[in-house]
C-alpha positions as CSV (number, residue, x, y, z in Angstrom):
1,M,4.2,-54.3,18.2
2,Q,0.4,-54.7,18.3
3,K,0.1,-51.6,20.3
4,L,2.1,-49.7,17.7
5,M,-0.1,-51.0,14.9
6,G,-3.2,-50.0,16.9
7,V,-1.9,-46.5,17.5
8,T,-0.9,-46.1,13.8
9,A,-4.3,-47.3,12.7
10,A,-6.1,-44.9,15.0
11,A,-3.9,-42.0,13.8
12,L,-4.8,-42.9,10.2
13,V,-8.5,-43.0,10.9
14,L,-8.4,-39.7,12.8
15,A,-6.3,-38.1,10.0
16,G,-9.1,-38.8,7.6
17,C,-11.8,-37.0,9.6
18,A,-13.7,-34.4,7.7
19,E,-14.8,-32.6,10.8
20,G,-13.4,-31.7,14.2
21,P,-10.6,-29.4,15.5
22,F,-8.0,-30.8,13.1
23,A,-10.0,-30.6,9.9
24,M,-8.8,-28.2,7.2
25,K,-11.5,-25.8,6.1
26,P,-12.4,-25.7,2.4
27,K,-11.1,-22.8,0.4
28,A,-14.6,-21.4,-0.1
29,E,-15.0,-21.0,3.7
30,A,-11.6,-19.5,3.9
31,T,-12.5,-16.9,1.3
32,E,-15.7,-16.1,3.2
33,A,-13.9,-15.8,6.5
34,K,-11.3,-13.4,4.9
35,A,-14.1,-11.2,3.5
36,G,-15.3,-10.4,7.0
37,E,-11.9,-9.7,8.4
38,S,-11.9,-6.2,7.2
39,E,-14.7,-5.5,9.6
40,S,-12.8,-6.8,12.6
41,K,-11.5,-4.4,15.2
42,A,-8.4,-6.5,15.8
43,P,-5.3,-4.4,15.2
44,V,-3.3,-7.3,13.8
45,A,-5.8,-9.2,11.7
46,A,-4.4,-10.8,8.6
47,A,-2.3,-7.9,7.2
48,A,0.2,-10.4,5.9
49,P,0.0,-11.8,2.4
50,P,-0.8,-15.4,1.8
51,P,2.1,-17.8,1.6
52,P,3.4,-19.1,-1.7
53,E,1.7,-22.2,-3.1
54,N,4.9,-24.1,-2.9
55,A,5.4,-23.3,0.9
56,R,6.5,-26.4,2.8
57,T,8.2,-25.1,6.0
58,A,7.0,-23.0,8.9
59,D,9.2,-20.1,7.8
60,Q,7.8,-20.3,4.3
61,F,4.2,-20.3,5.6
62,D,4.8,-17.4,8.0
63,T,4.6,-14.3,5.8
64,T,4.4,-11.7,8.7
65,T,7.2,-9.2,9.1
66,E,9.3,-8.7,12.2
67,E,7.5,-5.4,12.7
68,E,4.1,-7.1,12.7
69,K,5.4,-9.7,15.1
70,Q,6.6,-7.0,17.5
71,A,3.3,-5.1,17.2
72,A,1.4,-8.4,18.0
73,A,3.6,-9.1,21.0
74,A,3.2,-5.5,22.4
75,A,1.2,-5.0,25.6
76,P,-2.5,-4.2,25.0
77,V,-3.5,-0.6,25.3
78,A,-7.2,-1.2,26.1
79,A,-9.1,-2.9,28.9
80,E,-9.4,-6.7,28.6
81,K,-11.6,-9.4,30.0
82,E,-10.4,-12.9,30.6
83,L,-12.6,-15.4,28.7
84,G,-11.0,-18.6,29.9
85,T,-8.4,-21.2,29.1
86,T,-8.3,-23.4,26.1
87,I,-6.2,-26.1,24.6
88,A,-4.6,-24.8,21.3
89,S,-3.6,-26.5,18.1
90,L,-2.1,-25.2,15.0
91,G,-4.7,-23.7,12.6
92,D,-4.6,-23.5,8.8
93,P,-1.0,-22.4,8.0
94,T,-2.1,-20.9,4.7
95,D,-4.4,-18.4,6.5
96,P,-2.0,-15.4,7.2
97,G,-2.0,-13.0,10.1
98,F,-2.5,-13.3,13.9
99,W,-5.8,-15.0,14.7
100,A,-7.4,-17.7,16.9
101,E,-10.6,-19.6,16.1
102,T,-12.2,-20.4,19.4
103,P,-15.5,-21.3,20.9
104,L,-15.0,-18.7,23.6
105,V,-16.4,-15.9,21.3
106,T,-19.5,-15.6,19.1
107,V,-18.3,-12.7,17.0
108,A,-14.9,-11.7,15.7
109,Q,-13.1,-9.3,17.9
110,S,-9.7,-8.2,19.1
111,G,-8.1,-10.2,21.8
112,R,-4.9,-11.6,23.3
113,L,-3.5,-15.1,24.0
114,V,-1.1,-15.8,26.8
115,Y,1.1,-18.9,27.0
116,P,1.6,-19.5,30.7
117,G,4.5,-21.9,29.9
118,N,6.8,-18.9,29.3
119,G,4.6,-15.8,29.9
120,N,4.6,-14.7,26.3
121,S,1.5,-13.1,24.8
122,V,0.2,-12.1,21.4
123,Q,-2.6,-9.9,20.2
124,V,-4.9,-11.7,17.8
125,E,-8.2,-11.5,16.0
126,L,-10.5,-13.8,18.0
127,R,-12.8,-15.6,15.5
128,P,-15.7,-17.8,16.5
129,S,-15.0,-21.4,15.7
130,G,-18.6,-22.5,16.1
131,G,-17.4,-25.4,18.3
132,E,-18.8,-26.5,21.6
133,P,-17.2,-25.0,24.8
134,G,-14.1,-27.0,25.6
135,S,-13.6,-28.1,22.0
136,G,-10.2,-26.3,21.7
137,T,-8.8,-23.4,19.7
138,R,-7.0,-23.3,16.4
139,V,-4.2,-20.7,16.4
140,S,-2.4,-19.1,13.4
141,L,1.3,-20.1,12.7
142,P,2.6,-16.5,13.4
143,A,0.7,-16.3,16.7
144,F,2.1,-19.7,17.8
145,Q,5.6,-18.4,16.9
146,V,5.3,-15.2,18.9
147,L,4.0,-17.2,21.8
148,G,6.9,-19.5,21.7
149,A,4.6,-22.4,22.1
150,P,5.4,-25.8,20.6
151,L,3.9,-26.1,17.1
152,T,3.3,-29.8,17.5
153,G,2.1,-29.7,21.1
154,L,-1.3,-28.9,22.5
155,P,-0.5,-26.0,24.8
156,E,-3.0,-24.5,27.3
157,L,-3.5,-20.8,26.6
158,V,-5.4,-18.1,28.4
159,V,-7.7,-16.1,26.2
160,Y,-8.6,-12.4,26.7
161,A,-11.1,-10.3,24.8
162,G,-10.0,-6.7,24.2
163,S,-12.1,-3.6,24.3
164,T,-14.1,-3.0,21.2
165,G,-14.6,0.6,22.1
């Protein structure tokens, strides 16, 4: 019983953290990030509309179409470079589109994530997280769903950068 109380207390303390890989970014930062997305070379960057304010389920937060999911799951047409592996967590579900915030890049660019657990891959906009190497990657809800990775897990993903040519 004491262990359960200790784990619960630790979870509550961590849930209140204002920084770290699980912190939600303020709306002002989200707006600034979206302003720069139009400059990205990623073919699948945030084309979906934002979810409704009353969204509560994964299906309600995911506003991408089946066509967008199929395009994101398609094999890449340009040369790629493997950047490394990362532990992924679910990013801000109110930020639409196919993206990943990762310390493996310093500028926004097109890329691809592969989930070795089932071999699925998804094309995404790779966004710099500003974190230290090894600090993990936050992945959009639609990208997680195309990968077939567990939303509540911390799956290991392989990250590729696409050609910016």
